[in-house]
C-alpha positions, 0 to 999 in steps of 0.5 A, a space after each residue: 673188886 673187893 679187898 680180900 685177905 689172902 692168908 684167908 682167899 686163895 688168889 695170886 695174880 696168875 691164879 686163883 680158887 674158881 670160887 673168886 672169880 668176879 670178885 679178885 683179879 687173876 689170869 686164870 681160875 681153877 677148882 679146887 682138888 679135894 686132899 687130906 693131910 697124911 702125915 702127923 703134922 703138915 707145914 703150911 709154908 708162905 713158898 713153895 720152898 723147904 726154907 721158906 717161913 712156916 705159917 701154920 700148920 695142919 693136922 692128920 686127918 685134915 681136909 685141903 683144897 689143893 689149886 696148884 701143884 707146883 715144884 713139889 708143892 701143893 698150893 692149897 686151902 685148908 678147909 678147917 680153917 681157910 687157911 692158904 698156903 703151900 705143903 709139901 706134896 708128899 705130906 697129903 694124899 686123896 681122900 679116903 674113908 672118912 675120919 670117925 675118931 679125933 685123938 683127944 690125949 695130947 700124944 698118941 703113937 702109932 704101933 704096927 700092930 696092936 701091941 705097945 711092945 712092938 716098935 711105933 711106926 708114928 704120933 699124933 698131936 691132939 685134934 688129929 682126925 683117923 678113920 678106925 676100922 675095927 678093935 682089938 685087944 692085947 694083954 687088957 690093953 683095948 686098940 682102935 685098928 686104922 686102914 692101914 692095919 697100924 694101931 692106936 691106943 683106944 683110950 686115946 681117941 673120942 668118935 668124931 664130934 666129941 667135944 671137951 667142955 672147957 678149952 682152958 682144960 685143953 689149953 692147960 694139958 699142954 703146958 711145956 709144949 715148946 714154943 714153936 713160931 707157926 705151930 699147931 700141934 701138941 709137937 710145937 705151937 705158938 700163942 694163937 695156934 694154942 688157942 685155936 688148938 683147946 677151942 678145936 677140942 670144944 668144937 669151936 673152928 676159929 680163925 689161925 692168926 691172933 690178929 683174926 682171932 682179936 677181930 672176930 672172935 667173941 665179942 669184946 669185953 671191957 676188963 674193968 679197971 685194973 682187969 678186976 672183970 676178967 674171968 677164967 677163958 676171956 683172951 688177952 691180946 697184944 700186937 702179935 700176941 694172945 693169952 688165954 685167963 686161967 682165973 682173975 690173976 692168971 693166965 696161959 699163953 705160949 711165948 718166946 719168953 720161956 720158949 713154952 707154953 707157961 703160966 704168967 701172972 697177968 700183971 706180971 706179962 703186962 710189965 714184961 710185954 710192955 717194956 718191949 712191945 706196949 701194953 694190951 691192945 684188947 680183951 675179948 670173952 669167947 
């Protein structure tokens, strides 16, 4: 049996994904049941409990495969990035109409009908996928209609498959978003979540955690003397942390120092972080 990362492969001693049969040991193997995230943000936890640690999050419209329902939680795997964990069963629904559009505004509201003066019924993060069934216009504002009859401002959406040109520009739009360990949305995000979500908007599905990104995302980079070879879009890694270069001297990252997505000088960050955690462990160019 080969070693597998349990964050990216659904297996436990008692149960495993049928696709892993012959590759991992488990008492039984099951095929995953297709489902879809039906809330704005679904927490993916380490265990089937509300007090279990947050590993990552899924967005509205993300597709998953469910392998077990236990104690009000679904043990599942995200089809977008392969992450495995436990999600509250109420955050999932059977797959219905296929998504047609993606949210491209940083955040947007859901209304009970096509009128921004109506009390909002929800909110969605950038990167969420929705099915649009019609259009409406009220007082000059165009709305996209959802299967539920609810509405979203149309200019906050783009057809599925639309790609931003520059993932760094997407990350810059998320400045001042609160830091959240395990966060993956515009409501709260961590360092590797910022990289993943920003690249998602350019059409790139990348792995979730910073150690995965440090190993597999792009190609290793020699930063040169005094990091002089770095350019916009390069990634700087520390143990358990990643930042995005916005120019040769400045970076953006979701961090526990400011507890936000913030800009910081590279040299200042190296000195500040090094005091507690050591220097950068690597550089990559996506």
